[in-house]
C-alpha positions as CSV (number, residue, x, y, z in Angstrom):
1,M,3.0,-10.7,1.2
2,A,1.3,-12.6,-1.7
3,Q,4.3,-11.6,-3.9
4,V,6.8,-12.8,-1.4
5,Q,5.0,-16.0,-0.6
6,K,4.7,-17.0,-4.2
7,G,2.1,-19.8,-4.7
8,R,1.0,-19.9,-1.1
9,I,-1.6,-17.2,-1.3
10,A,-4.3,-17.8,-3.9
11,G,-6.0,-14.4,-3.9
12,V,-5.8,-10.8,-2.6
13,I,-8.6,-8.3,-1.9
14,G,-6.9,-4.9,-2.4
15,C,-9.0,-2.4,-0.5
16,A,-8.4,1.2,-1.8
17,A,-4.9,0.4,-3.2
18,G,-3.2,-1.9,-5.6
19,F,0.3,-3.3,-6.0
20,P,3.4,-1.8,-4.3
21,E,5.2,0.7,-6.6
22,E,8.2,-1.7,-7.0
23,E,6.0,-4.7,-7.8
24,N,4.1,-4.2,-11.0
25,P,1.8,-7.0,-12.1
26,S,3.1,-9.4,-14.7
27,R,2.2,-12.7,-16.3
28,Q,4.1,-14.3,-13.4
29,T,1.8,-12.7,-10.8
30,P,0.8,-15.8,-8.8
31,F,-2.5,-14.7,-7.3
32,A,-6.0,-13.5,-8.3
33,F,-6.6,-9.9,-7.5
34,C,-10.0,-8.3,-6.6
35,G,-9.8,-4.5,-5.9
36,T,-12.4,-2.4,-4.1
37,I,-12.5,1.4,-4.6
38,G,-14.7,4.3,-3.7
39,D,-15.4,6.8,-6.5
40,E,-14.1,9.7,-4.3
41,D,-10.9,7.8,-3.4
42,Y,-7.6,9.5,-4.5
43,N,-6.4,6.0,-5.6
44,W,-9.4,5.8,-8.1
45,T,-7.2,6.2,-11.2
46,E,-4.5,3.8,-9.9
47,M,-7.1,1.1,-9.3
48,N,-8.8,1.5,-12.7
49,R,-5.4,1.4,-14.5
50,L,-4.4,-1.6,-12.5
51,D,-7.6,-3.4,-13.5
52,R,-7.0,-2.7,-17.2
53,A,-3.3,-3.9,-16.8
54,L,-4.4,-7.2,-15.2
55,A,-7.0,-7.6,-18.0
56,A,-4.3,-7.1,-20.7
57,L,-2.1,-9.7,-18.9
58,D,-5.1,-12.1,-18.8
59,K,-4.7,-12.5,-15.0
60,P,-7.7,-13.2,-12.8
61,H,-9.0,-9.8,-11.8
62,R,-12.1,-7.8,-10.7
63,L,-12.6,-4.2,-9.6
64,L,-15.6,-3.5,-7.3
65,R,-16.6,0.2,-7.3
66,F,-18.8,1.9,-4.7
67,P,-19.8,5.5,-3.7
68,G,-17.4,6.8,-1.1
69,G,-13.8,7.8,-0.3
70,H,-10.6,6.2,0.9
71,T,-12.2,3.6,3.2
72,W,-13.0,0.0,3.7
73,P,-15.7,-1.3,1.3
74,P,-19.4,-1.6,2.4
75,K,-20.2,-5.1,3.7
76,D,-22.0,-6.1,0.4
77,V,-19.0,-5.1,-1.6
78,A,-16.7,-6.9,0.8
79,M,-18.9,-10.0,0.5
80,A,-18.9,-9.8,-3.3
81,A,-15.0,-9.8,-3.2
82,V,-15.0,-12.9,-1.0
83,E,-17.5,-14.6,-3.3
84,W,-15.4,-13.7,-6.3
85,L,-12.4,-15.4,-4.7
86,E,-14.6,-18.5,-4.1
87,L,-15.3,-18.6,-7.9
88,Q,-11.6,-18.5,-8.5
89,A,-11.1,-21.4,-6.1
90,M,-13.7,-23.4,-8.0
91,K,-12.0,-22.6,-11.3
92,A,-8.6,-23.7,-9.8
93,G,-10.1,-26.9,-8.2
94,T,-9.1,-25.9,-4.7
95,R,-12.7,-26.1,-3.6
96,P,-15.5,-28.3,-5.0
97,R,-17.6,-26.8,-7.7
98,D,-20.9,-25.7,-6.2
99,S,-23.5,-25.3,-9.0
100,A,-26.2,-23.8,-6.7
101,L,-23.8,-21.1,-5.5
102,I,-22.7,-20.4,-9.1
103,E,-26.3,-20.1,-10.3
104,G,-27.4,-17.9,-7.4
105,W,-24.5,-15.5,-7.7
106,L,-24.8,-15.4,-11.5
107,Q,-28.5,-14.6,-11.4
108,R,-28.0,-11.8,-8.9
109,D,-25.3,-10.2,-10.9
110,L,-27.3,-10.6,-14.1
111,D,-30.3,-9.1,-12.5
112,R,-28.2,-6.0,-11.6
113,A,-26.9,-5.7,-15.2
114,R,-30.3,-6.1,-16.8
115,D,-31.8,-3.6,-14.4
116,E,-29.1,-1.0,-15.3
117,E,-29.8,-1.6,-18.9
118,R,-33.5,-1.2,-18.5
119,R,-33.0,2.1,-16.6
120,G,-30.8,3.4,-19.4
121,A,-27.6,3.3,-17.3
122,L,-25.8,1.8,-20.3
123,Y,-22.2,2.5,-19.2
124,E,-22.8,0.8,-15.8
125,A,-24.6,-2.1,-17.6
126,W,-21.5,-2.5,-19.8
127,L,-19.3,-2.7,-16.8
128,S,-21.6,-5.2,-15.1
129,Y,-21.9,-7.5,-18.1
130,S,-18.2,-7.4,-18.6
131,D,-17.7,-8.3,-14.9
132,V,-20.1,-11.2,-15.2
133,A,-18.3,-12.6,-18.2
134,T,-14.9,-12.3,-16.5
135,A,-16.0,-13.6,-13.2
136,F,-17.8,-16.7,-14.5
137,R,-15.6,-17.6,-17.5
138,G,-14.4,-21.2,-17.0
139,L,-17.4,-22.2,-15.0
140,I,-20.2,-21.6,-17.5
141,D,-20.6,-20.5,-21.1
142,V,-20.3,-16.7,-21.0
143,Q,-20.4,-16.0,-24.7
144,G,-23.8,-14.4,-24.4
145,F,-22.6,-12.0,-21.7
146,E,-19.5,-11.1,-23.7
147,A,-21.7,-10.4,-26.7
148,R,-24.0,-8.2,-24.7
149,A,-21.0,-6.3,-23.2
150,S,-19.6,-5.8,-26.7
151,A,-22.9,-4.6,-28.1
152,L,-23.2,-2.0,-25.4
153,Q,-19.6,-0.9,-25.8
154,S,-20.3,-0.2,-29.5
155,Q,-23.1,2.2,-28.6
156,Q,-22.3,5.8,-29.0
157,E,-23.4,6.7,-25.4
158,V,-21.1,4.0,-23.8
159,N,-18.2,4.6,-26.2
160,G,-18.4,8.3,-25.4
161,Q,-18.5,7.7,-21.7
162,I,-15.4,5.5,-21.9
163,R,-13.6,8.2,-23.9
164,R,-14.6,10.8,-21.4
165,E,-13.4,8.6,-18.5
166,R,-10.0,8.2,-20.1
167,E,-9.7,11.9,-20.8
168,A,-10.6,12.7,-17.2
169,E,-8.1,10.1,-16.1
170,G,-5.4,11.9,-18.1
171,L,-6.4,15.3,-16.5
172,E,-6.4,13.7,-13.1
173,I,-2.9,12.3,-13.5
174,A,-1.6,15.7,-14.8
175,R,-3.1,17.5,-11.8
176,R,-1.7,15.0,-9.4
177,I,1.8,15.6,-10.8
178,E,1.3,19.3,-10.5
179,I,0.2,19.0,-6.8
180,A,3.1,16.7,-6.0
181,R,5.5,19.2,-7.7
182,Y,4.2,22.2,-5.6
183,I,4.4,20.2,-2.4
184,G,7.9,19.1,-3.2
185,Q,8.9,22.7,-3.8
186,M,7.6,23.8,-0.5
187,S,10.7,22.3,1.2
188,D,12.9,24.6,-0.9
189,T,13.3,28.0,0.7
190,E,13.8,29.7,-2.7
191,Q,10.6,28.2,-4.1
192,Q,8.5,27.9,-1.0
193,I,6.5,31.1,-1.3
194,D,5.6,30.7,-5.0
195,A,4.9,27.0,-4.5
196,T,2.6,27.6,-1.5
197,H,0.7,30.4,-3.4
198,N,0.3,28.2,-6.5
199,L,-0.9,25.2,-4.5
200,H,-3.5,27.3,-2.6
201,A,-4.7,28.8,-5.9
202,L,-5.0,25.3,-7.4
203,I,-6.9,24.0,-4.4
204,N,-9.3,27.0,-4.6
205,V,-9.9,26.2,-8.3
206,L,-10.6,22.5,-7.4
207,K,-13.1,23.6,-4.7
208,R,-14.9,25.8,-7.1
209,N,-15.0,23.0,-9.6
210,E,-16.5,20.8,-7.0
211,Q,-19.3,23.3,-6.3
212,S,-20.0,24.2,-10.0
213,A,-19.5,20.8,-11.6
214,R,-21.9,20.1,-14.4
215,T,-21.8,16.3,-14.0
216,P,-21.2,13.9,-11.2
217,S,-18.0,12.8,-12.8
218,E,-16.6,16.3,-12.7
219,R,-17.5,16.6,-9.1
220,L,-15.9,13.3,-8.2
221,L,-12.7,14.3,-10.1
222,A,-12.4,17.5,-8.1
223,R,-13.0,15.7,-4.8
224,R,-10.4,13.1,-5.6
225,L,-7.8,15.8,-6.4
226,I,-8.6,17.7,-3.3
227,E,-8.1,14.6,-1.2
228,H,-4.9,13.8,-3.1
229,A,-3.5,17.2,-2.1
230,N,-4.5,16.5,1.5
231,I,-2.9,13.1,1.7
232,T,0.3,14.2,-0.2
233,A,0.7,17.0,2.3
234,F,0.3,14.5,5.1
235,Y,3.0,12.2,3.7
236,A,5.3,15.1,3.2
237,G,4.8,16.3,6.8
238,Q,4.8,13.1,8.8
239,P,8.4,12.1,8.2
240,L,9.5,15.6,9.4
241,F,7.3,15.2,12.5
242,D,8.8,11.7,13.2
243,A,12.3,13.2,12.9
244,G,11.4,16.0,15.4
245,E,11.5,18.7,12.8
246,Y,8.2,20.1,14.1
247,H,8.4,23.6,12.6
248,S,9.0,22.2,9.1
249,A,6.1,19.6,9.6
250,L,3.7,22.5,10.5
251,T,4.0,23.8,6.9
252,Y,2.3,20.7,5.6
253,F,-0.2,20.1,8.4
254,Q,-1.3,23.8,8.1
255,L,-1.9,23.1,4.4
256,Q,-4.0,20.1,5.4
257,A,-6.1,22.3,7.7
258,T,-6.7,24.7,4.8
259,I,-7.8,21.8,2.5
260,R,-9.9,20.1,5.2
261,P,-11.0,22.8,7.7
262,E,-13.8,20.5,9.0
263,S,-11.4,17.7,10.1
264,S,-10.9,17.3,13.8
265,A,-8.1,14.8,13.3
266,I,-6.1,17.4,11.3
267,Q,-6.6,20.0,14.0
268,Y,-5.5,17.5,16.7
269,R,-2.4,16.8,14.6
270,L,-1.7,20.5,14.5
271,A,-2.2,20.8,18.2
272,V,0.4,18.1,18.9
273,T,2.9,19.6,16.5
274,Y,2.5,23.1,17.9
275,A,2.9,21.8,21.4
276,R,6.1,19.9,20.5
277,A,7.4,22.9,18.7
278,G,6.9,24.9,22.0
279,D,4.0,27.1,20.9
280,K,1.6,26.7,23.8
281,K,-0.9,29.4,22.5
282,K,-1.4,27.9,19.1
283,A,-1.4,24.4,20.5
284,L,-4.4,25.3,22.7
285,E,-6.1,27.0,19.9
286,A,-5.8,24.0,17.6
287,L,-6.8,21.6,20.4
288,K,-9.9,23.7,21.0
289,N,-10.6,23.7,17.3
290,A,-10.3,19.9,17.3
291,A,-12.8,19.7,20.2
292,D,-15.2,22.1,18.5
293,K,-15.1,19.9,15.4
294,G,-16.0,16.7,17.4
295,F,-12.6,15.2,18.5
296,S,-13.5,12.7,21.2
297,D,-10.4,10.8,22.2
298,A,-9.6,12.3,25.6
299,A,-7.3,9.4,26.5
300,R,-5.1,10.1,23.5
301,I,-4.8,13.8,24.7
302,E,-3.9,12.7,28.2
303,Q,-1.2,10.3,27.0
304,E,0.4,12.8,24.6
305,A,3.7,14.0,26.2
306,G,3.7,17.1,24.0
307,F,0.8,18.5,26.1
308,D,2.6,18.1,29.4
309,K,3.4,21.9,29.5
310,L,-0.3,22.7,28.9
311,R,-1.8,20.7,31.7
312,N,-1.7,23.4,34.3
313,D,-3.4,25.9,32.1
314,P,-7.1,26.2,32.9
315,R,-7.9,26.4,29.2
316,Y,-6.5,22.9,28.7
317,E,-8.8,21.4,31.2
318,Q,-11.8,23.2,29.6
319,V,-10.9,21.7,26.2
320,L,-10.4,18.3,27.7
321,Q,-13.8,18.4,29.3
322,A,-15.3,19.4,25.9
323,V,-13.5,16.4,24.3
324,R,-15.0,14.1,26.9
325,Q,-18.4,15.4,26.2
326,N,-18.0,14.7,22.5
327,K,-17.5,11.0,23.2
328,K,-20.7,9.1,22.2
329,P,-22.0,6.4,24.5
330,S,-21.1,2.9,23.3
């Protein structure tokens, strides 16, 4: 919307995703961009690369990172994004300069950077000083913060961490391409068996990597790739489901269930797809699995036309009762 309404939208907060694929940032990008991203989000690499691209273009940008997956940011991160846009507004003159706000936000961000440095979290401190310099440039003199960020970046520990992050990014991109290739091959009858075998083998490797990771970064990398396989399978299956090709869609939803066996939502999706494909037995099994894993939206089940042929089965009513019991009091 900000690309289409050029000049009418001053800033965008991109939660867990960046620009549309067909709209890369450029020097003509007419808005400031603040991204938020969880460190387990499958869009992690995309957002970090976008942040560097905006920096290279000298466009107003910030990336706020937090622990978590593909989700809305915590309220403090969301507020930090809004505050950053207010700073951009002061720079642009679209709101009055507020020295008290600037000083308060600056002191808070500096306190965090200095605390990270004192604790020896030098890579995080480098990111924080760099953020402070970028966020407040044009409002105050930031040369001291730029110098501190530069001094930290030159240290072996920080430089090594930056190098490792880039190497991990390259590995993540290669694995994502591999996952996408296997999932694409699953629609080809000649390649389907090998592709499915290779994909399950890769997912098993990633799950072992998650369990045996030597560092938090390795563990997060494995989790992001597992979730990338999950979401890629969903995007491959959903158009088939929408087109009424339920048996074909099941291939991908079953893969999701293997990747995320704990997910009640995936089990529910399987139940609907089995029901629409005419497999009452497996539909009831998947619906029971969804209930066992905590699915609680009884109204959604009652409104699903695919379950019409199940409603006279006593097992259906038992599952529906279990789903109702899962619903937490508001």
